[in-house]
N, C-alpha and C positions, 0 to 999 in steps of 0.2 A: 199598606200604611202610607206610602208616598202620596196616594191620591187624596188623603185626608188633609195634608199639610197646607196646600195652597189656599184652600177655602177657609181655613180656620185661623191663619196667621193674623189677618187684619182684625178679626173679632177679638182674638186673644190679646193683641197689643192694646186695643182700646179698653178691654176689660181690665188689664193689668195696670193701666195708667190711673184708674180710679183709686188705686192704692188702699183699698179697704182690707184690713187684716185683723184677725182676732189675736189677742195677746194672752198667753197663758204661761206663767212662770212656774218653776219647779215648786211643788208643794202648795200651790195656791190655785184657786179656781180661776177660770177664764174671766176676763173683764170685758167691758163693753168694747165693740169694734172701734178701731182708731182709723180715721181717714188721713192717710198720708198726704193727700192733696191740699189739706187745709193749711193756709199760710198765716204766719204770725208776724206782725209788724214790729218786732223788737228782736234784740239779740238774745237768743236763748242760751241756757247752760250748755246744750249740746253743741251749738255753734261755737261757743267759746272754747269748749274742749277740742273741737275739730281744729280750730286755729292753733291751739297749743300743740297738738299732735303734729300738725303740719310743720310748725317751726322746729320741733324736736327732731323730726325725720329728714328735713330738707337737706341738711349737710351730707347725710349718707347718700341720699338719692343723687344729689349733684355730683358727689365724689365718684360714684359708680357709673355716671353717664347713662342714666336710665333710657332704655330704648323707647321709641314711640310705638304706639299700638296701631298696627296696620290692619284695617278691617279685612275680613276674609269671608267667603261664603261656602267653605268646604262642608259645613254642617247642613247646608240647604234647609235651614229652618226646622230641623229635627227637634222635637220637643223633649227636653231632658229635665226631669225634676231631680234636684240635688238636695237630699235630706242631710242636714248637718252642714250646710254651706257656709256657716260662719266660722267653722273650725279650721285648723291648720291645713289639712288636706282638702277639705271641702271648698274653702275660699279660693285657693289656687286653681282647683279644678273648674269652679264656676267661671272664673275669668278666662281661663284657657279655652273652654268650650265656647263661651260667648264671643270671644275674639275671632273664632273660626266659623261663625255663622250659625251655631246651634241656638235654638230658642230655650233659654235657661230660666228655671224657676227655683229659687232657694226656699227651702222649708226648714225652719229652725226654731227651737224654743229658747235659745240663748243660754242654755244650761251651762255651757263651757265657761261663760263669763260669770255665771252664778257660782260655780265651783271656786273661782278665784276669790270672789267676795266672801264666800263661806270659810275658806281656809287661810285668808290673808295672803294670797299669792298674787303675782303679777307677771306678765310677759316681759321679756327683756326689751322688746320693741314696743313703743307706744302705739296701740292700734285704735282706730276710730270706731265709732258705733257702726253696727251693720247697716243702718239706714244711711249714714253718711258715706260709707264705703260704696253702697250701690248707687247713690246719687253721683258720687265722683266718677265712678266707672262710666256712667252714662255720658258725663261731660267729656271724659278723656277719649272714649272710644266711639261715641255716637250710637252705642248699642244698649238696649234695655234689658235689665234682669228683673223678672217678677220676684216679689218677696212676700212670703206668707209666714207669719209668726204664730207658732202654736206647737202643741205636743202631739207627736204621732201616736202616743199611747191613748190619746183621746180620739176615739173612733169617729165621732161627729166631725171634729176638725179635719182629720185626715181624709175622710170621705168627701168632704166639701172641697178640699184642696185637689183631690184627684178629679172630681167632676168638673171643676172650673178650668184646670190647666190641661187635662186629658194627656198625660205623659205617654210618650212612645218608649222611653227608657227611664228607669228610676235608678239613680246612683245613691246608695244608702251608706252614708258615713255616720248617721245620727245615733251614735251610741256612747255611753260612758266608756272611755277607751283606756283607762289607766289601771294597771294591775295593782299598784300600791293603794290607789283610792279604794278599790274593792276590798282591800284587806285592812282598812282602818278600824272597822268595828262591824258588828252584826248589821247595824242600820245601813251602812254603805254597801255591804255585801248584798243585802236584800234589794236595795235600790238598784244596784248594778244589774243584777239578774232580772229583776222585774222590768226595768226600763229597756234593757237590751232585747230580751226575749219577747216581751209583749209588743214592743214597738215593731220588731221584725214580723211577728205574727200578723199584726194589723196591716202592714204593708203587703204581705202575701194575700190576705183576704181582700184588700183593696184591688189588687191586680186581678184576682179571680172574679170578683163581682163587678168591678167598674172598668177594668182595662185589660181584658184577657190576652190581648196581643202585645201588651207591654213587656219589655225585657228588663229584668232586675239585675243590676250590677251591684253586688254586695261586698263591702270591705270586710274581709276576714283577717286572720293574723297567722303568721308562721308559728306563733306560739301555741296554736292548737295541736301541733304535732309533738311538742315536747322535744326531747333530745334522745331519740332511740339509737340503739347501737347498730342500725342498718341505714341504708340510704333512704332519704325521704323523697317519695314520688310526688307527682302533682295530683293530689287528691285521691287517687285510687291505687290499689295494690293487687296484683294478680297472685293468687295463692294456690298452691297444690297441697292438698291435705288428704291423707289416706287414699291416694289414688284419684282424687277428684280435684278439678281446677275451677276457680271462680275469680272474678274481679270484684273486689269489695272496697268500700270506703277505707282509706288509710287509717290505721288506729290512731286515736287521739289521746293525748296525755296533758291536759291543761294544768298549769302550775299556779293558778290563782282563780278566785271567783270570777274575775273578768274573763280570763281565757276559757273557763268553763261555759260562760254565757255565749261565747262565740261558737263553741262546739254545739251547744243546743240550737243556735241559729242554723248552723250548717245541716244538722239533722232534720230540722223542720223544713228547710228549703228542699232537701233531697226528697222528703216525703211529698211535698206539694207539687214538685216537678212530676213525680210519678202519678199522683192521684188527680191533679188538676191540670196537668200539662203546662205548668208555668215554665217559662224560659228564664234560666238563671245562670249567672256567672259569679262564682265565688272567688274573690281575689285574696289569697292568703299573703298579705303584705308583710315584708320585713320592716326593719327600723328605717324611718325616713329622716334624711338630714337636708340641710340647706334652707334658705329663706327666699332666695331670689328666683323669680321667673320673670319673663319679659313683661307680663301683665302686672304682677304685684309691685314691680319697681317702676312703673310708669308714672306714679304720682305718690307723694308721701302718705296720702290718706288711703292708699291701696296696700300698704306694706303688710306683710303677714306676721303672725305671732311667732315667738321663739320662747319655748318653755325650757327652763334650766333647773327648776326646783326638784326636790326629792320625790314629788308625787307625780308630776306630769312630764318632767324632763327626762330625756333618754341619756344613756351613758355618754354618748358622743357630745351632745349639747352641754352636758354638765362639765365634761373635761375641757371643752373649748372655753367656757366661761371661767372655769377655775384657773386656766392658764392665763387668761386675759387680766385677771385681778390679783394674781400672785398667790392663789390658794392651791394647796397640794391637790393633785389629781387623785380622787378617792376611788381606788379599785376595790370592788366588793370581793372579799375572799381571795382565792387563788388567781382569779382573773382569766381562767381558761374558758369561761362561758362564751360560746360562739353563736353568732346569729347572722342572718342575711340583712343587707343594707341596700338602700337605693336613694338616689337624688330626688328631690321634690319635682324636678323637671321631668324625671322618668315616671313618677307617680301619675302626673296629669296626662302624660302621653299614653300610659297603660290604660287609663280609664277611657280615653278616646278610642284606642284600638279595640277595647271590649265592646264599645258602642257601635263602632263601624263594622265590626264582625260579630254580630249577636249570636247568642245561643239559639238553637231551634226550640220550638214548642216541645215541652216534656224533657228537655235536656238540662242537666245540672253539670256545668263545666267548672273545673277548678284549675286556676292558674296560680303558681307560686310567683309572687310579684316582688322580686328583688334582683339585684345585678351582681353583687359581690358578697362574700362572707368574711367576717373578721372576728377575732376573739377580743375580749375586753382589754387584754394586755397589748394586743396589736394596736388597738385604738389609742391607748395611752402612749405607746411608743411613737405613733405618728404625730400626735398632738405635741409631745415633748420635743421631737425633732424639729418640726416646723415652727413651734413656738420659740425655740432658741435661735432660729434663723432670724426671727423678728426682734430679737433682743429681750425676750421674756425669760424670767427665771422660773423654770418649770421643774417641779419635784413630784414624783409619783409615790403615793402612800397606800398601802393595803389596809383596809378597814374590815371589821367583822361583817359578814354578809347578812343583811336583814331578811333575805329571801331563803326559801327552802328550794334548792336547785342543785344540779350537778355542776361543780366548778371546773371539772376537767372531763371531757367527753368527746366521743366521735360525732362529727357533724358533716354531712354531705347531702345537701338538698338540691333536687333537680329544679331547673328554671328555664326551660327552653321554649315553652308554648308562646309566650309573648314576643320573644325574639323572632319566632317563626311568623308571627303576624306583622312584624316590621319594626319592633322596638330597636332603637339604636342607643345603647346605654351611655350615660354620662358616668364615667368611673371616677373613683375618689383619688384623683391624682394629687400631687403635692400642691398644685395651684388651687384646687378646691379647698384643701385644708387651710392654706394661706388666706383665702377669701373668708372662710368661716371665722378664723382668728381675728382678722382685721375688722370684721363686722362686730364681733364681741367687744373688741377694744373700743370701737366707736361708741358703744352704749354702756361701757363698764360703770359709769356713774349711776346707772339704774340698778346695778346688781346689789342684791341683799344677801350677804354671806350666810346669814342664819337659815336661808331657805335651801341651801345647796346640800346639806348633809342628809342622810337617810333618816326618816322619822317614823317609818312604819315597819314593824317587825312581824313577819309572817307568823312567828311562834306565839305572839302575844295578842293576836286578834281576839277580841272578846265581845261580850254583850254590852258592856258599858260604852256609852257614847263618847267617842274620843276625838271629836271634831277639833276642839281647841288645841289639842296637843299633837295633832297629826302632822302639820306642815313644818313645824320648827323643832329640830332635834335639841334635846336638852344636853 
């Protein structure tokens, strides 16, 4: 693969500067190609929005003394396609790899932004358009990120993206990633499973037919395992039964239609590794926290999103925002639900480690991608303690659990493989919690209290479309 890179970089850079992308939004047919290189001699709405975002974000960037982006060539031009590069993990990963010399192409259909419009949600941080983000990154770093807008469920679009970029690695974040969203109603459940499973199938077929040497790095979830009453291994379990021993995929117990879609993905990947000799790394990721990486804090237009609502926000994000605005911390049920967690800076490093140490042809590796585990009650205690140090009036309140899950359980998940590859974790020390709280206080005027409470009850998921009632609790 190394021999292919040098001869293709110049041609690829020239092709990507043409900026021709096809745009396809959720639920709508593809529209005519858009040429990003066409210039308009007036101030556009997008430009005005970018100026507004820059003004809103500048105070935080200045306050935190954003680091400069120092170019590096560690990636040696390795071509990495990042599907879902406009999302929370995808955007941070795209910049991290680009800064280190990888040739990056973002593929995204912008559906995450569409979900916000659909449900009346918004990120705590004001984020720029993807096009403005990519342009600003080029200005700040001197490095180019290719951008292709389209839906990977559309085979024609995906095959063209593969053919034009010729990826050596595909990092696949491009799925509907919210358990509550998948439980809003029948329509959202069907969309989640169709989008996630068909999209991943298309990626697997694209690798088989168009880039058989390409390595797939797929974002899974620790939620695939559920909460079994035994230790959770990294993907596989050696079992002795009736005198015979075998190593089998670890049993999966998804707790939403979203988690079940991830389980389907893992099964399809395992099959194609065996049948087609695909090389794949399945990263079962825990709950990610944090906003700041060196790259996303290099300029206001590069800032990452921060979701705190009841659909896409995690418990920790929700608690931090609640503390910042004086809202009680809402613990679901008994609060003993325990999960794995990791800093966004570790997420991007894990992706790089998986790329730098790829799976072999026909190998389906599974890494559990988290660094620490906490219960919901422990998170609430940490936020309360650090919030009070900052002078915040923090109260913890138990509310009925909208999910169907064990609220007190055994949980011990193994996570050694990425550390063995070189991961040096950023642990959730008091200073990190202080940083998160200060960040939320900085943007507290953007918080909408009605979006914080849970609005999706697992027991009430039905066939009636519930889009309008999903985001805001009554």
